[in-house]
C-alpha positions, -999 to 999 in steps of 0.1 A, spaced: 107 -414 595 72 -421 608 66 -413 643 32 -427 663 13 -402 680 0 -409 714 -38 -418 725 -47 -436 693 -40 -403 671 -23 -423 642 10 -422 626 23 -388 614 53 -384 588 66 -364 563 67 -380 528 98 -374 503 77 -348 483 75 -326 515 38 -335 521 25 -346 556 8 -379 559 -12 -387 588 -27 -423 591 -57 -429 615 -72 -467 620 -109 -457 614 -127 -490 619 -127 -524 606 -132 -541 575 -155 -570 568 -133 -596 576 -120 -583 609 -91 -566 598 -81 -529 606 -92 -502 584 -67 -470 579 -74 -438 563 -45 -415 552 -48 -377 551 -22 -354 533 -14 -316 537 16 -292 531 21 -284 572 12 -306 604 -14 -281 613 -33 -282 580 -33 -321 581 -43 -326 618 -70 -302 608 -80 -325 582 -78 -355 602 -101 -340 630 -125 -328 605 -129 -361 592 -134 -381 627 -158 -351 637 -178 -356 604 -179 -393 610 -190 -388 645 -218 -368 634 -230 -396 612 -219 -382 577 -212 -407 552 -175 -394 548 -161 -426 536 -181 -421 501 -167 -393 486 -184 -384 453 -174 -358 429 -201 -333 418 -201 -347 383 -210 -381 397 -235 -369 424 -251 -350 399 -258 -378 373 -272 -402 404 -297 -372 414 -307 -365 378 -313 -405 372 -333 -407 403 -356 -376 393 -360 -376 361 -390 -400 361 -408 -372 380 -407 -348 350 -416 -348 317 -395 -355 287 -392 -316 275 -383 -309 309 -360 -336 313 -341 -318 281 -339 -285 298 -324 -301 333 -296 -319 312 -288 -285 292 -288 -267 329 -266 -299 341 -242 -294 317 -239 -258 325 -231 -268 362 -209 -297 354 -185 -272 334 -181 -255 368 -180 -281 393 -176 -315 376 -146 -326 389 -146 -312 423 -155 -331 453 -191 -324 473 -177 -316 502 -153 -291 486 -179 -268 473 -183 -235 492 -204 -207 492 -180 -185 471 -177 -211 447 -216 -206 440 -211 -172 438 -183 -171 416 -201 -195 391 -232 -172 392 -207 -142 385 -188 -161 358 -223 -172 340 -235 -137 341 -201 -123 324 -205 -148 299 -241 -131 289 -264 -157 304 -299 -145 309 -315 -139 344 -336 -168 338 -307 -191 330 -290 -183 363 -319 -187 382 -322 -223 368 -285 -228 376 -290 -218 408 -321 -235 417 -308 -270 403 -276 -267 423 -295 -263 452 -317 -293 449 -287 -315 438 -268 -303 469 -296 -307 491 -302 -342 482 -264 -348 492 -271 -329 524 -302 -353 529 -278 -381 527 -253 -371 547 -228 -365 525 -219 -328 531 -227 -310 564 -245 -280 549 -259 -269 514 -236 -242 505 -260 -226 478 -283 -216 509 -253 -194 523 -242 -182 489 -254 -147 482 -280 -140 456 -271 -117 427 -288 -86 424 -299 -78 389 -302 -41 377 -323 -49 348 -361 -53 351 -375 -90 342 -393 -93 308 -429 -98 310 -448 -118 282 -471 -93 260 -511 -97 253 -536 -86 228 -555 -56 235 -594 -60 233 -591 -40 199 -565 -64 185 -582 -92 192 -615 -80 176 -593 -72 146 -581 -105 145 -613 -124 145 -627 -105 119 -598 -104 96 -576 -138 100 -577 -158 71 -602 -188 65 -577 -215 63 -560 -235 91 -540 -213 105 -565 -189 108 -586 -212 127 -561 -222 152 -549 -187 163 -589 -179 169 -588 -212 187 -560 -200 207 -575 -167 217 -608 -180 227 -597 -210 247 -563 -203 262 -551 -234 251 -510 -238 250 -500 -241 212 -483 -274 225 -518 -285 232 -531 -271 200 -507 -292 176 -512 -322 194 -546 -325 189 -562 -353 173 -599 -350 155 -613 -373 181 -601 -348 210 -626 -319 194 -664 -326 200 -685 -331 167 -703 -300 173 -668 -279 180 -684 -276 220 -655 -290 236 -618 -297 235 -604 -323 255 -568 -318 264 -554 -354 265 -516 -348 255 -492 -321 242 -458 -318 221 -428 -322 238 -393 -315 224 -370 -342 226 -336 -331 209 -352 -312 188 -379 -332 176 -418 -331 183 -431 -360 199 -465 -368 217 -461 -367 255 -479 -355 283 -494 -325 291 -473 -298 312 -490 -308 344 -517 -329 362 -540 -299 361 -534 -296 325 -555 -325 317 -588 -307 312 -618 -301 289 -621 -267 278 -654 -251 267 -654 -236 232 -674 -202 230 -702 -202 206 -688 -177 182 -654 -199 173 -669 -236 175 -674 -235 137 -633 -231 135 -629 -261 159 -656 -281 137 -633 -272 106 -602 -281 121 -616 -312 133 -625 -322 96 -596 -341 86 -585 -376 79 -549 -369 93 -539 -385 126 -533 -351 138 -548 -317 133 -512 -302 125 -490 -327 112 -460 -330 91 -465 -334 51 -439 -362 49 -453 -385 77 -480 -389 102 -460 -372 126 -470 -337 151 -462 -306 135 -427 -287 151 -437 -257 174 -408 -236 158 -425 -243 121 -459 -233 136 -447 -198 154 -435 -189 119 -469 -198 105 -481 -179 130 -460 -146 127 -467 -148 86 -502 -148 92 -505 -117 116 -483 -97 95 -506 -95 67 -531 -81 91 -526 -39 102 -532 -30 135 -519 -58 152 -489 -64 170 -466 -97 157 -469 -114 192 -461 -150 200 -485 -179 201 -480 -181 240 -493 -144 239 -530 -158 230 -528 -174 265 -521 -145 282 -546 -125 262 -574 -151 273 -564 -148 310 -567 -110 307 -598 -107 287 -617 -133 309 -607 -113 338 -618 -79 326 -652 -99 316 -656 -102 354 -647 -140 354 -631 -151 388 -594 -163 387 -606 -199 400 -627 -201 368 -599 -189 344 -574 -211 362 -595 -245 357 -600 -235 323 -563 -228 312 -552 -256 334 -529 -237 357 -514 -257 386 -519 -228 411 -538 -194 410 -507 -175 415 -496 -188 379 -527 -172 368 -522 -141 385 -490 -139 365 -510 -138 334 -531 -108 336 -524 -77 319 -548 -49 329 -558 -27 301 -555 11 300 -591 14 295 -601 -8 328 -574 15 349 -592 46 337 -626 32 345 -615 22 378 -602 60 386 -634 71 370 -655 51 396 -633 63 425 -642 102 416 -677 95 410 -677 78 446 -657 105 463 -665 139 442 -651 160 475 -655 198 465 -645 196 430 -676 178 415 -670 149 391 -658 146 355 -685 134 332 -659 114 313 -623 100 321 -597 122 310 -577 97 289 -547 116 290 -543 119 327 -522 88 328 -501 77 301 -479 49 302 -443 60 298 -418 35 290 -381 37 309 -351 23 291 -334 -2 307 -309 3 335 -276 -11 335 
């Protein structure tokens, strides 16, 4: 039998299934009728705590009467956010969102705790997900729940209080061609479209997605400048013309004198794009271009088979070794901030040895100074991955 509690604390009763039900009046409806809300738990203590937590949250201004599952709120968040990102990034977001939904889809927002976040990351790690994938999942989950916190749907963002996983392996870093490899490539690459294109990537630092989106009109007739106004975006596995990666990626790249002839050769085409599909007037797929790139490099001895994006790392490193300041390099390659440009630097061993030699000459001490730096004094040793 239900019994009314004192001081407006609602009606408490035990249901036939054994659960305790506590019903409170929580306000009034639009027509003036009273509005009630019921809470359920296995014990009286638990049901009272639920009701108390609800009333406290309501008093704090939380939107407790609108209860979203994670999946519902995540979809709302994505719809409001997707117009701020490129189509390619949207595809990446959708993929990460599917991973998060597999863990939290039907869970109520306010039921997600820090321990749940930690367990999700551990499970993904056991499944063999990469460090990058885990970081993306944690980052997106933080954004989604941060928006929920800002809209008074939850008290605190649980991701903020979840412990970060400690990874024992070192993050991988993109490689770059050495000065010697660049010289070999410039001389021995074939005199055809793939050879001209690789030279242009090495000499301008542009992204391969920007190269594949080039139209003849984007290259000056004398090959002196390339205008980046669009890039390839991948949407559901299909290459489409879209916007460059960021606002800073819209830029005009000066082309070095020694490779302008290759820019002119690429410009001399009647096709809509410098690189296009044979069957139709559509842009080339980056994955197919990577195969063409590798095939060309495999024919050249003394050069590692790196990826097209490594040409970009190479450009930044070589320009820095030539004494070009980072701000100038940043403006040419179209990085949004200089920290990203710094990440692309690869200091060559010859530069390191030269730096040591300069120190020796500046501070000879009692041991004199060697005429030539000892190339065997410091060797790069590769350690096996730990873990």
